[in-house]
C-alpha positions in Angstrom: -19.2 -26.2 25.7 -19.5 -25.9 29.5 -16.4 -27.9 30.2 -14.3 -25.7 28.0 -15.9 -22.7 29.5 -15.1 -23.9 33.1 -11.5 -24.6 32.1 -11.2 -21.0 30.7 -12.8 -19.6 33.8 -10.4 -21.4 36.2 -7.6 -19.4 34.5 -9.4 -16.2 35.6 -10.7 -17.4 39.0 -8.4 -20.1 40.3 -10.6 -21.0 43.3 -13.4 -23.2 42.0 -15.7 -22.4 44.9 -15.4 -18.7 44.2 -16.0 -19.4 40.5 -19.2 -21.2 41.3 -20.4 -18.4 43.6 -19.5 -15.7 41.1 -21.1 -17.6 38.2 -24.3 -18.2 40.3 -24.5 -14.5 41.2 -24.1 -13.4 37.6 -26.6 -16.1 36.4 -29.2 -14.7 38.9 -28.5 -11.2 37.6 -29.1 -12.3 34.0 -32.3 -14.1 35.1 -33.5 -10.8 36.7 -33.0 -8.9 33.5 -29.4 -7.8 33.4 -27.9 -7.2 30.0 -25.8 -10.0 28.5 -22.3 -9.1 27.5 -21.8 -12.1 25.2 -24.0 -13.8 22.5 -26.5 -16.1 24.0 -26.0 -18.9 21.3 -29.0 -20.8 22.7 -27.2 -21.2 26.1 -28.8 -21.2 29.5 -28.0 -18.4 32.0 -25.3 -20.3 34.0 -23.4 -21.1 30.8 -23.7 -17.5 29.7 -22.4 -16.3 33.1 -19.4 -18.7 32.8 -18.7 -17.4 29.2 -18.8 -13.8 30.5 -16.3 -14.6 33.2 -14.1 -16.5 30.8 -14.1 -13.7 28.3 -13.7 -11.1 31.0 -16.7 -9.1 29.8 -18.0 -8.5 33.3 -15.8 -6.8 36.0 -15.0 -9.6 38.5 -14.2 -7.1 41.3 -17.7 -5.6 41.0 -19.2 -9.0 40.9 -17.2 -10.1 44.1 -18.3 -6.9 45.9 -22.0 -7.4 45.1 -21.7 -11.1 46.1 -20.1 -10.2 49.5 -22.7 -7.4 50.1 -25.5 -9.8 49.3 -24.2 -12.4 51.8 -23.6 -10.0 54.7 -25.9 -10.2 57.6 -24.8 -6.9 59.2 -25.4 -4.0 56.9 -23.3 -0.9 57.7 -25.3 2.3 58.3 -23.7 5.5 57.5 -23.3 7.7 60.6 -24.5 11.3 60.2 -21.6 13.6 59.5 -20.5 16.2 62.1 -22.4 19.0 60.3 -25.6 17.0 60.5 -25.2 16.4 64.2 -24.6 20.1 64.8 -27.8 21.0 62.8 -29.8 18.5 64.8 -28.5 19.8 68.1 -29.2 23.4 67.0 -32.8 22.4 66.0 -33.3 20.7 69.3 -32.1 23.7 71.3 -34.3 26.1 69.2 -37.3 23.8 69.9 -36.4 23.9 73.6 -36.3 27.7 73.6 -39.7 27.9 71.8 -41.2 25.4 74.3 -41.9 22.9 71.5 -41.8 19.1 72.1 -40.4 16.7 69.6 -43.6 16.6 67.6 -43.6 20.3 67.2 -46.6 21.1 69.5 -46.5 23.7 72.1 -45.9 22.6 75.7 -47.1 24.5 78.7 -44.8 27.4 79.5 -42.6 26.6 82.5 -42.8 29.0 85.4 -39.4 28.1 86.7 -40.8 27.2 90.1 -41.6 23.6 89.1 -39.6 20.9 90.7 -39.6 17.3 90.1 -39.7 14.8 93.0 -37.7 11.8 92.3 -38.3 10.3 95.7 -36.0 10.3 98.6 -32.8 8.4 99.2 -33.5 7.9 102.9 -33.0 4.3 104.0 -35.4 3.0 106.6 -34.1 0.2 108.7 -36.4 -2.2 110.6 
């Protein structure tokens, strides 16, 4: 049964390495409780996965996408949209005006005469 199934699958996925990767991914999905799209017929999960690929009952594009996503080491993080950045900047400026620090607690009111000493830039030669 498996040999016939693999031969049927090679027609759908010509690269045997890719076929193995896709079938293994689908087999793990079945093991974790995913719904079968073919009759089990007393077959094990890898054979069921191959039969699903051969019968085209699972979308191969979705399976490829999930496989690639699972193998990626760098996960893309959605950047905040421009509207979100504007809202964050507005909230920060409102907090500044109300003399609130980041945690939302009151900071001492500034008198305007405070100055910060960052040291001098004078160079002393020996």
